[in-house]
N, C-alpha and C positions, 0 to 999 in steps of 0.2 A: 650795265654788266652784261658781258657776253652769254651768260647762262639765262638771262632775264629777256635778252633780243631773241634767244633762240626758242624758247618756250612758247609751246601753243597747246591751248587744252583743245583744240578743234572742235568747240561749242560744246564741251561735255558739261562745263559749269551751267549754262543756260538750259541744258537738257535736264539736269539732275534737278535744277531750281523747280522747273515746272512739273516735275514728277511729284515732288513734295509739297507743292503749293505754299500755303502759309505757314507750313511747318518747318522750322529749321534746327539744326544741331546746337545753335547758341541757346534759343529759347529752350529746348528740350536735349539736355546733354545725353540721356541714356540712348538716343539715336545716332549720337555723333559718329560711332564705328560704323554701323550700316550705312550712314550717308558717305563716308569717305571710301568704304569698299564699293558701293555703288558707282561713286564718282571715277575710280581707278577702271572698273569695267566698262564704263560708258566712254571713258576715254580712248581705250583700245578698241571699241566697237566704232567709235567716230573715225578713228583712224583707218579703219577697214573701209569704212564708206566713202572716205577721200580716195582712196586706192581704187576702188571698185568703179567709182565714178569716173576715175581717168582710163581705165580699160574702156570704157563706153567710148572715148574719144580717139582710140588708138585703131586705126584703118586696118591695119594689118592684123590686129587682134579680132577683127569682126567676127570670126566664127565663135568666140568666147562671150560676144555680148549678151546672150540669152541667159547663160549661167550667170553673169555678173549682175544683170539686171534683176533676176530672181533673188541674188542674194543682197542687194540692196534693199528690195522691198520687204524680203524678211527682216532684217535689221530694223528699218523704220518701223515696222510693227512692233518689234520688241521694244524699241526704245520710246514708244509712247504708251506701252502697258503699264507695268507695275515695276516698284525697285526689286520685289521678290523676283519677278521673272528673269530679270537682268541678273541676280545674284546667282540663280539656279542654271543660267544658260552655261552651256559646256564650251567655255573660251577656247580649250586646246582642241578639240574636234574643229571648231571654226577656223582657226589660225591654220592647221594642217591644210584643211581645204582651200582655203584663200591663197595660202603661200603657193600652191601647187598651181592654182589658176594665174596668180601674177608671175609665176616663172615662165608659164606657157605663153603669157602674153609677151614677155620681154625676148624670148626666143623667136617670136613671129616678128617682132620689131627688128631683132638683130638680123634675120635674116634678110631684111631688105635693105640694110644700111652698109652692107659689105662686111669685109673681114677685119676685126678689130685687133688692137695692139693685145698682145697675149698678158693678160692679167690672172689668167686661170688659177684658182685655188689659192691667190694672194690676198690678204685683207688689210695687212699694215702698210699704208704708203705715207706716214707720218713725215712730212717735210719732204716728201719726194719730189722731184722736179720734172715736171712733163710738159714744161715750156713748148709751146707751139707743136705739141704731137698731134696727130691724127689719132683719136679715140674711139671712132664711130663703133658703137655698139659694145664697148666695154662694160663689163659686170663689176660694179662698185658697191654692189648691196651689201650693207653691214660692215663695209670698209672703213678703217681709220684714215681720213682724208685731213687731219688736222694740220694745218699751215703746209698742206701740200700745195704746188705751184702748177695750177693749170691755166695758166694767162695764155690767152690766144689759142686755146685748144679748140679743137672742133669736138662737140661733145654729143653729136647726132644719135639718138638710140642708146645712150650710156643709161644704165639701170643704177640709179641712186637710192633705192629702197634701203630705208635706215642707216645710211652712211653718215658718219660724224663728220660734219663740215664745218668745224669750227677754225676760223681764220685760214680757210682755204681761199687761196687766191684765184679768183675767177675774172679778173679784170681783162677785158678784152676777148673774152671767151664767149662761145655759143653754144648756150644750154637751152636754145628755143624749142629744139625737138628731143631734148632729155626726158626721160621718164621715171615717174615716181619721186619727184622732188615735191618737198613741202615749203611752205612758208618759212617754217622754222630753220630749216638748212639755208636757205638763201639770206634771211638775217643774220646767222652766225658767220656767213661766208664774207669775204671782201672782193666787192666788185666796183664798176665804175658806170660812167654813162655809157659806154661802148659794150657793156656787158649785156647779151641777149639772154632773156629768160622766157620761158613759157607763158602765153598769155593769161592764163589763170593765176598768177602770182603776181605781188604786188613789188615793184623795185622799192628798196629802203631808201628813205630820204636821204641818209647819209652818204649814199653812192653819188649824189649830184655835186 
């Protein structure tokens, strides 16, 4: 099922299990809600760690590396502390800070990849046909790309942060230098052997 293929807990399950040790919500039902709440926040924190780690690989964003590294260290300490510390953590403040940093990183990347096709302000690209377009540096963050056609597109420097890529056609497309792509997005899209993806992601077996 497409939803199952696209889902990735980003290691939140393992992290929460290590926090509670031998104690679990099935054996101790009264803590079930707490465990679930900790899992949700841990999932979002793990996502942030994924994106911050990617910032450290973006050469145009090198001025932001110290800030990204500091964020990573802070979150690693938090995730190794206690469930209560995680529950008390102000996620909104963190998201605001992180989103600002990620946006700065993308702008720095965009400045080095040329002038993108104008997609400013638009977020609904469901079923849109971009075939063979040069989309360098386009902002697809939080965009609906469901069943969109990106076949044979050059997607260098494109920002896919939070984009919905279910059934997006990326056959023969070059996403090798796209940024803020996740494994879940790749799993949900339709690629082939000629689809180029970032080196830190795994090519789905069904593309072969």
